Biotite code that builds the C-alpha atoms (Angstrom):
import biotite.structure as struc

atoms = struc.array([
    struc.Atom([-23.824, -5.941, 34.058], chain_id="A", res_id=1, res_name="MET", atom_name="CA", element="C"),
    struc.Atom([-21.293, -7.988, 32.082], chain_id="A", res_id=2, res_name="PRO", atom_name="CA", element="C"),
    struc.Atom([-18.110, -6.415, 30.696], chain_id="A", res_id=3, res_name="GLY", atom_name="CA", element="C"),
    struc.Atom([-17.374, -5.673, 27.043], chain_id="A", res_id=4, res_name="PRO", atom_name="CA", element="C"),
    struc.Atom([-18.032, -8.491, 24.607], chain_id="A", res_id=5, res_name="ARG", atom_name="CA", element="C"),
    struc.Atom([-14.409, -9.243, 23.643], chain_id="A", res_id=6, res_name="PHE", atom_name="CA", element="C"),
    struc.Atom([-12.806, -8.665, 27.044], chain_id="A", res_id=7, res_name="TRP", atom_name="CA", element="C"),
    struc.Atom([-10.504, -11.643, 27.742], chain_id="A", res_id=8, res_name="ASP", atom_name="CA", element="C"),
    struc.Atom([-7.168, -10.370, 29.115], chain_id="A", res_id=9, res_name="PRO", atom_name="CA", element="C"),
    struc.Atom([-6.215, -13.838, 30.390], chain_id="A", res_id=10, res_name="ASP", atom_name="CA", element="C"),
    struc.Atom([-6.779, -15.576, 27.040], chain_id="A", res_id=11, res_name="GLY", atom_name="CA", element="C"),
    struc.Atom([-9.027, -18.274, 28.518], chain_id="A", res_id=12, res_name="THR", atom_name="CA", element="C"),
    struc.Atom([-11.834, -17.843, 25.965], chain_id="A", res_id=13, res_name="LYS", atom_name="CA", element="C"),
    struc.Atom([-9.936, -16.966, 22.757], chain_id="A", res_id=14, res_name="TYR", atom_name="CA", element="C"),
    struc.Atom([-6.544, -18.599, 23.420], chain_id="A", res_id=15, res_name="GLY", atom_name="CA", element="C"),
    struc.Atom([-4.567, -15.348, 23.545], chain_id="A", res_id=16, res_name="ILE", atom_name="CA", element="C"),
    struc.Atom([-5.276, -12.148, 25.459], chain_id="A", res_id=17, res_name="PRO", atom_name="CA", element="C"),
    struc.Atom([-8.137, -10.391, 23.696], chain_id="A", res_id=18, res_name="THR", atom_name="CA", element="C"),
    struc.Atom([-9.390, -6.840, 24.008], chain_id="A", res_id=19, res_name="TYR", atom_name="CA", element="C"),
    struc.Atom([-12.251, -4.876, 22.461], chain_id="A", res_id=20, res_name="PRO", atom_name="CA", element="C"),
    struc.Atom([-11.670, -1.994, 20.041], chain_id="A", res_id=21, res_name="TRP", atom_name="CA", element="C"),
    struc.Atom([-9.597, 0.864, 21.551], chain_id="A", res_id=22, res_name="ARG", atom_name="CA", element="C"),
    struc.Atom([-9.118, -0.872, 24.905], chain_id="A", res_id=23, res_name="LEU", atom_name="CA", element="C"),
    struc.Atom([-5.728, -2.523, 24.406], chain_id="A", res_id=24, res_name="ALA", atom_name="CA", element="C"),
    struc.Atom([-3.201, -1.836, 27.193], chain_id="A", res_id=25, res_name="PRO", atom_name="CA", element="C"),
    struc.Atom([-0.232, 0.460, 26.710], chain_id="A", res_id=26, res_name="ASP", atom_name="CA", element="C"),
    struc.Atom([2.822, -1.202, 25.213], chain_id="A", res_id=27, res_name="GLY", atom_name="CA", element="C"),
    struc.Atom([0.849, -3.286, 22.704], chain_id="A", res_id=28, res_name="LEU", atom_name="CA", element="C"),
    struc.Atom([0.412, -2.009, 19.151], chain_id="A", res_id=29, res_name="VAL", atom_name="CA", element="C"),
    struc.Atom([-0.560, -3.318, 15.724], chain_id="A", res_id=30, res_name="THR", atom_name="CA", element="C"),
    struc.Atom([1.895, -3.980, 12.910], chain_id="A", res_id=31, res_name="ARG", atom_name="CA", element="C"),
    struc.Atom([0.865, -0.729, 11.190], chain_id="A", res_id=32, res_name="ALA", atom_name="CA", element="C"),
    struc.Atom([1.461, 1.229, 14.378], chain_id="A", res_id=33, res_name="GLN", atom_name="CA", element="C"),
    struc.Atom([4.905, -0.373, 14.708], chain_id="A", res_id=34, res_name="LEU", atom_name="CA", element="C"),
    struc.Atom([5.705, 0.607, 11.131], chain_id="A", res_id=35, res_name="ARG", atom_name="CA", element="C"),
    struc.Atom([4.660, 4.214, 11.812], chain_id="A", res_id=36, res_name="ALA", atom_name="CA", element="C"),
    struc.Atom([7.248, 4.254, 14.618], chain_id="A", res_id=37, res_name="ARG", atom_name="CA", element="C"),
    struc.Atom([9.942, 2.821, 12.343], chain_id="A", res_id=38, res_name="GLY", atom_name="CA", element="C"),
    struc.Atom([9.777, -0.635, 13.942], chain_id="A", res_id=39, res_name="LEU", atom_name="CA", element="C"),
    struc.Atom([8.928, -4.202, 12.909], chain_id="A", res_id=40, res_name="ARG", atom_name="CA", element="C"),
    struc.Atom([7.810, -7.209, 14.985], chain_id="A", res_id=41, res_name="PRO", atom_name="CA", element="C"),
    struc.Atom([11.209, -8.848, 14.538], chain_id="A", res_id=42, res_name="GLY", atom_name="CA", element="C"),
    struc.Atom([10.111, -12.470, 14.924], chain_id="A", res_id=43, res_name="GLY", atom_name="CA", element="C"),
    struc.Atom([8.226, -12.051, 18.186], chain_id="A", res_id=44, res_name="GLN", atom_name="CA", element="C"),
    struc.Atom([5.031, -13.980, 18.794], chain_id="A", res_id=45, res_name="GLU", atom_name="CA", element="C"),
    struc.Atom([1.643, -12.270, 18.745], chain_id="A", res_id=46, res_name="ILE", atom_name="CA", element="C"),
    struc.Atom([1.139, -10.861, 22.239], chain_id="A", res_id=47, res_name="ALA", atom_name="CA", element="C"),
    struc.Atom([-2.619, -10.209, 22.060], chain_id="A", res_id=48, res_name="ALA", atom_name="CA", element="C"),
    struc.Atom([-5.446, -9.395, 19.686], chain_id="A", res_id=49, res_name="GLN", atom_name="CA", element="C"),
    struc.Atom([-8.235, -6.893, 19.262], chain_id="A", res_id=50, res_name="ILE", atom_name="CA", element="C"),
    struc.Atom([-11.625, -8.167, 18.118], chain_id="A", res_id=51, res_name="LEU", atom_name="CA", element="C"),
    struc.Atom([-14.534, -6.097, 16.855], chain_id="A", res_id=52, res_name="TRP", atom_name="CA", element="C"),
    struc.Atom([-17.771, -6.588, 14.967], chain_id="A", res_id=53, res_name="ARG", atom_name="CA", element="C"),
    struc.Atom([-17.759, -5.704, 11.283], chain_id="A", res_id=54, res_name="SER", atom_name="CA", element="C"),
    struc.Atom([-20.226, -6.052, 8.464], chain_id="A", res_id=55, res_name="ARG", atom_name="CA", element="C"),
    struc.Atom([-17.348, -6.477, 6.010], chain_id="A", res_id=56, res_name="ARG", atom_name="CA", element="C"),
    struc.Atom([-15.938, -9.623, 7.598], chain_id="A", res_id=57, res_name="ALA", atom_name="CA", element="C"),
    struc.Atom([-17.245, -13.019, 6.534], chain_id="A", res_id=58, res_name="HIS", atom_name="CA", element="C"),
    struc.Atom([-18.039, -14.169, 10.059], chain_id="A", res_id=59, res_name="GLY", atom_name="CA", element="C"),
    struc.Atom([-18.973, -10.699, 11.268], chain_id="A", res_id=60, res_name="GLY", atom_name="CA", element="C"),
    struc.Atom([-15.882, -10.354, 13.488], chain_id="A", res_id=61, res_name="ILE", atom_name="CA", element="C"),
    struc.Atom([-12.514, -8.839, 12.542], chain_id="A", res_id=62, res_name="ARG", atom_name="CA", element="C"),
    struc.Atom([-9.191, -9.167, 14.328], chain_id="A", res_id=63, res_name="ALA", atom_name="CA", element="C"),
    struc.Atom([-6.018, -7.119, 14.636], chain_id="A", res_id=64, res_name="ALA", atom_name="CA", element="C"),
    struc.Atom([-2.958, -8.709, 16.194], chain_id="A", res_id=65, res_name="TYR", atom_name="CA", element="C"),
    struc.Atom([-0.902, -6.826, 18.747], chain_id="A", res_id=66, res_name="LEU", atom_name="CA", element="C"),
    struc.Atom([2.847, -6.887, 19.325], chain_id="A", res_id=67, res_name="TYR", atom_name="CA", element="C"),
    struc.Atom([5.002, -5.649, 22.192], chain_id="A", res_id=68, res_name="ARG", atom_name="CA", element="C"),
    struc.Atom([6.833, -2.400, 21.549], chain_id="A", res_id=69, res_name="ILE", atom_name="CA", element="C"),
    struc.Atom([9.716, -3.293, 23.850], chain_id="A", res_id=70, res_name="ASP", atom_name="CA", element="C"),
    struc.Atom([10.532, -6.427, 21.794], chain_id="A", res_id=71, res_name="GLN", atom_name="CA", element="C"),
    struc.Atom([10.217, -4.733, 18.385], chain_id="A", res_id=72, res_name="ALA", atom_name="CA", element="C"),
    struc.Atom([13.267, -4.164, 16.222], chain_id="A", res_id=73, res_name="LYS", atom_name="CA", element="C"),
    struc.Atom([14.101, -1.278, 13.900], chain_id="A", res_id=74, res_name="PRO", atom_name="CA", element="C"),
    struc.Atom([13.018, -1.528, 10.261], chain_id="A", res_id=75, res_name="VAL", atom_name="CA", element="C"),
    struc.Atom([15.805, -2.733, 8.013], chain_id="A", res_id=76, res_name="ARG", atom_name="CA", element="C"),
    struc.Atom([17.238, 0.075, 5.876], chain_id="A", res_id=77, res_name="PRO", atom_name="CA", element="C"),
    struc.Atom([16.580, 0.148, 2.132], chain_id="A", res_id=78, res_name="MET", atom_name="CA", element="C"),
    struc.Atom([19.669, -1.080, 0.278], chain_id="A", res_id=79, res_name="THR", atom_name="CA", element="C"),
    struc.Atom([20.589, -0.322, -3.329], chain_id="A", res_id=80, res_name="ALA", atom_name="CA", element="C"),
    struc.Atom([19.830, -3.932, -4.308], chain_id="A", res_id=81, res_name="GLY", atom_name="CA", element="C"),
    struc.Atom([16.372, -3.893, -2.721], chain_id="A", res_id=82, res_name="ARG", atom_name="CA", element="C"),
    struc.Atom([15.623, -0.526, -4.325], chain_id="A", res_id=83, res_name="ARG", atom_name="CA", element="C"),
    struc.Atom([16.619, -1.875, -7.773], chain_id="A", res_id=84, res_name="ALA", atom_name="CA", element="C"),
    struc.Atom([14.532, -5.034, -7.271], chain_id="A", res_id=85, res_name="ALA", atom_name="CA", element="C"),
    struc.Atom([11.468, -2.982, -6.333], chain_id="A", res_id=86, res_name="LEU", atom_name="CA", element="C"),
    struc.Atom([11.962, -0.738, -9.372], chain_id="A", res_id=87, res_name="ALA", atom_name="CA", element="C"),
    struc.Atom([12.112, -3.809, -11.659], chain_id="A", res_id=88, res_name="ARG", atom_name="CA", element="C"),
    struc.Atom([8.983, -5.277, -10.046], chain_id="A", res_id=89, res_name="ALA", atom_name="CA", element="C"),
    struc.Atom([7.031, -2.036, -10.522], chain_id="A", res_id=90, res_name="MET", atom_name="CA", element="C"),
    struc.Atom([8.228, -1.767, -14.144], chain_id="A", res_id=91, res_name="ALA", atom_name="CA", element="C"),
    struc.Atom([6.981, -5.314, -14.765], chain_id="A", res_id=92, res_name="ALA", atom_name="CA", element="C"),
    struc.Atom([3.551, -4.367, -13.377], chain_id="A", res_id=93, res_name="ARG", atom_name="CA", element="C"),
    struc.Atom([3.372, -1.455, -15.855], chain_id="A", res_id=94, res_name="ARG", atom_name="CA", element="C"),
    struc.Atom([4.443, -3.498, -18.911], chain_id="A", res_id=95, res_name="MET", atom_name="CA", element="C"),
    struc.Atom([1.562, -4.638, -21.128], chain_id="A", res_id=96, res_name="CYS", atom_name="CA", element="C"),
    struc.Atom([2.076, -8.299, -22.117], chain_id="A", res_id=97, res_name="PRO", atom_name="CA", element="C"),
    struc.Atom([0.096, -7.758, -25.329], chain_id="A", res_id=98, res_name="ASN", atom_name="CA", element="C"),
    struc.Atom([1.751, -4.709, -26.933], chain_id="A", res_id=99, res_name="CYS", atom_name="CA", element="C"),
    struc.Atom([4.962, -4.799, -24.792], chain_id="A", res_id=100, res_name="ARG", atom_name="CA", element="C"),
    struc.Atom([4.842, -1.069, -23.974], chain_id="A", res_id=101, res_name="THR", atom_name="CA", element="C"),
    struc.Atom([5.029, 0.755, -20.650], chain_id="A", res_id=102, res_name="ASP", atom_name="CA", element="C"),
    struc.Atom([1.431, 1.763, -19.945], chain_id="A", res_id=103, res_name="ALA", atom_name="CA", element="C"),
    struc.Atom([2.455, 4.409, -17.407], chain_id="A", res_id=104, res_name="GLY", atom_name="CA", element="C"),
    struc.Atom([0.226, 2.807, -14.758], chain_id="A", res_id=105, res_name="TYR", atom_name="CA", element="C"),
    struc.Atom([-0.080, -0.603, -13.133], chain_id="A", res_id=106, res_name="CYS", atom_name="CA", element="C"),
    struc.Atom([-1.898, -2.972, -15.466], chain_id="A", res_id=107, res_name="ILE", atom_name="CA", element="C"),
    struc.Atom([-5.239, -4.021, -13.899], chain_id="A", res_id=108, res_name="PRO", atom_name="CA", element="C"),
    struc.Atom([-5.195, -7.715, -13.033], chain_id="A", res_id=109, res_name="ARG", atom_name="CA", element="C"),
    struc.Atom([-8.831, -7.947, -14.085], chain_id="A", res_id=110, res_name="SER", atom_name="CA", element="C"),
    struc.Atom([-7.875, -6.984, -17.663], chain_id="A", res_id=111, res_name="LEU", atom_name="CA", element="C"),
    struc.Atom([-4.421, -8.554, -17.876], chain_id="A", res_id=112, res_name="GLY", atom_name="CA", element="C"),
    struc.Atom([-3.367, -5.921, -20.429], chain_id="A", res_id=113, res_name="MET", atom_name="CA", element="C"),
    struc.Atom([-3.411, -2.153, -20.916], chain_id="A", res_id=114, res_name="CYS", atom_name="CA", element="C"),
    struc.Atom([-6.750, -0.440, -21.486], chain_id="A", res_id=115, res_name="VAL", atom_name="CA", element="C"),
    struc.Atom([-6.175, 0.311, -25.229], chain_id="A", res_id=116, res_name="PRO", atom_name="CA", element="C"),
    struc.Atom([-5.360, -3.366, -25.865], chain_id="A", res_id=117, res_name="CYS", atom_name="CA", element="C"),
    struc.Atom([-8.336, -4.546, -23.809], chain_id="A", res_id=118, res_name="ALA", atom_name="CA", element="C"),
    struc.Atom([-10.804, -2.220, -25.536], chain_id="A", res_id=119, res_name="PHE", atom_name="CA", element="C"),
    struc.Atom([-9.493, -1.506, -29.059], chain_id="A", res_id=120, res_name="PRO", atom_name="CA", element="C"),
    struc.Atom([-12.931, -0.525, -30.437], chain_id="A", res_id=121, res_name="ASP", atom_name="CA", element="C"),
    struc.Atom([-13.340, 2.288, -27.896], chain_id="A", res_id=122, res_name="ASP", atom_name="CA", element="C"),
    struc.Atom([-10.179, 3.983, -29.147], chain_id="A", res_id=123, res_name="GLU", atom_name="CA", element="C"),
    struc.Atom([-11.521, 4.121, -32.727], chain_id="A", res_id=124, res_name="GLN", atom_name="CA", element="C"),
    struc.Atom([-14.901, 5.532, -31.585], chain_id="A", res_id=125, res_name="ARG", atom_name="CA", element="C"),
    struc.Atom([-13.246, 8.287, -29.555], chain_id="A", res_id=126, res_name="ALA", atom_name="CA", element="C"),
    struc.Atom([-11.338, 9.598, -32.600], chain_id="A", res_id=127, res_name="ALA", atom_name="CA", element="C"),
])
């Protein structure tokens, strides 16, 4: 009986060590798992990958890249400048380019403007 479909710990088939879902060795984690531990990859190369079948993916196979915990670095602390830049960016996402008011929510990219500006007739019908 052959092993799991995506089992390639040597990287001969896929180019880098590859493991099936939930079978990665200890010491290797995804970027999200690093972030949950307060770490970041810190410039290290991808150590391995996890492959699994998915109906959502275009080719039917999805991948998650794995990084070594022992080479990860701590997340950089939030500085006052970065905090101010993020606040300005979020304020720009809430600003309607049509009526120039703060919508109180992020403007949908599909509309490109706040909901009252995108659908002015609906506001008159509701009154």
